[in-house]
Phi, psi and omega in degrees: 000125182218132169226109191257128173298165176301150187303139184223155172308147181306338182281345180253122183295145175265162174246138175235158177238118185221162170266148186251151179252233178279177181269154175249157183292137180110357177103003181257163169248133181283130177221161180227141174292138181279183179305325177294358180270015174067223179291355176263000182305139185084346184296132183289140172233124177263114191249127174273146170084010181249173180231148178302134177091351180285152185238158172064034182276122176278125190240133179265116182283149177288144184303135181077001184295336184293340180279352185263169180280349169231171182240155179231154177178184182219152177296133190296337179171172182300335177266008182266017176245115180297319179238080185292154176284149181289349178266003179284129180238169170297141177308141191250347191251118179294326185288320173301316180295336180274357182112353182290147188272037186265302189248087180281343180238042181272018177247017177239139179285177185299317182295317181293325177302308182298316181296315174306313190283332174299307184299319181294319182297315183294317179300314189288323181292324176290308186283316184266318183268345184058033175251120183275120184261008181310319183262010185251130178299118185240111184256135177249123181241129176254113182290145180247143010282157179277330169241165180062037185248347186277127185260358183206153180204147172251128180241153175268160178246119184280186183296333179270005176084014177266128175283143179193177182274143185283142173273127186308133174070022184210160172272357181283162178225164169260109191301145179296334174295343182262329181192146166241168191271142180291348177282336192294133172292153187301323184287343176282316193270323187302120175066020182287319182302311176300318181294314181289322184301337185266009184244161177259111182258159186268122177300130181092357177281175167245139182243127177251130180232140183211154171232140186272178180290345181269002178089352181279130189253152178214157182220137175233147172256133176245125187233129174258112183306148178297143174293137179270141180281136179240116180262140179224135184305126175084002178236158177287152175300142181238146177238137179298152179293155183305314187303333180272006178257115184295124172280131181272124188252129181227121177285125181268308182225155175065191184272004180082003172224162175225167185244140177226138177236129182229114178052050172084359179255132182242131170253141170253112193244133173302144185303326182270356183289160180282139172202142181308135189288313179292130185298338181258000189294314187297322178288324183292310185295319181298314183296326176297316176301313181295316180293319183295313187280331178299330177294342181260009188304327180295338184266000188281126181284163174291154189043048174291155175232154178215149190239141175245099185261139193055051191276348176053239186276006169083020179291330178282332173296321176295318177298326179294326176287338172281323182282331178238072186305132180095343181292142167274119184255137171244131181248122192235125173193162176304145180302135180196169176301329178295320182291326176296312178305318185291320181299323186284320182292319187258016172307131180098343177262156185286058183243119176260133173257122173254116185267122180158173175293133188302315183306327182263007191251001189289330173302315179294319180299321181297326185252029183304320186252019178153192185277340178273128180307137169228126182285144183287145171286326183214142176237134174252123178240122182229069194281166174294174185306337181282353187084170186280322176092163186291321185296316185290317179295327174295319174299323182287311188288334175300331185272356173051047176299143181290334178222138176236122175250108184262117179247109181252136180263010174210116183303330176293309180291327173303320177292321176294322178295317174311314181299318183287324178296315180297313179304334184267007177100015177248160178220150177288128182269318178202162188224132169239120170270111185256108179274083180262009180227060177312144181078000180229171178276352182294146184209145173262140177241119180253118182230127171268119175258140171230156186290129180268070183244131173299144181305327178292340187266356182291000000 
């Protein structure tokens, strides 16, 4: 079904009416123009604000989109869909309604969100990774609560000194005094506007707010000082690059740290340090690691080693010590306050923290238990959104661990990592699609890889 409005200049969006198919990575749904669109028939439309399977959706195309090989646009409004999905709900986030770039899928219920993300993951692994998951157990888990789950947030400070959520594609913000995000846990949101409103904040700074498991909230301000001009006769002014400009940290409220407990281990973490956003995510991922590897316990060799790469505060390193009793565990990440917190929390456990870039740390990892290189029995990979990448995965697979547990926060890069792992002789044993970011298109992909080696080759 296609109904195209009269031709208009490229600077003015056109309106089309389309039926929607499946979801696309990034929060859009795929549609195509029908035969009545003339020479544009069959053209792909990526539609924001839509849901899979909806029909008769009036879509406002983005300006200039007709010049591209595909079209982009957004549903005109909640009443602009003739055949809405049963999973469509009223928008849930006041901040997103005010323009903040936080909750791009706040119009879909929990069941629909989980189904959306399952389909996206399978599609990305098939198209990008060329990995067929048909015969692989793929489980979808929606972490609860679906709203009010986020325990930490980073806010921008506008020119008037007001903290707020950033508007997508803009340097502007939606002040917290105007609206807060539906993702925020009550302990993070309640009274925050009044608390920050009584402070003098630095324009252009970033305000990090976190709440611990005990309900105590703390906030810090991070400011990057303006670069000083250095003038030299006959040369242009030069400014030092960003990495050499020291960030100034100022505690605004509370002690500047929060505490989190995962499976009887307690971490005291600086507010700005990395920690999983969903209050249930650290325990959920840790339990997945423990359950997955515990099933392999009879095959664990004596004096086994295990690696937690991109390990931060060592939450997954702690899970490895539970799953592989007696194993020596290495946790690798760049030196940070999270690393320091991990050392304190895991003191007395067989965990060594290696501060540095993962790519440069394999020599230290090889000799973790002595001077002779020892291959790891299991490796946990929790890379950044860009993925681990071929170089890192080659280093890992060359050492032939029996198990690789990959936790990806982007399905496209997780699929690329999957392709490299499969090419190196590994196969996915199981996949968990974790909806740990309700109201958004973001998804975590937990994959257990095992060596695909014939018995005669062992």
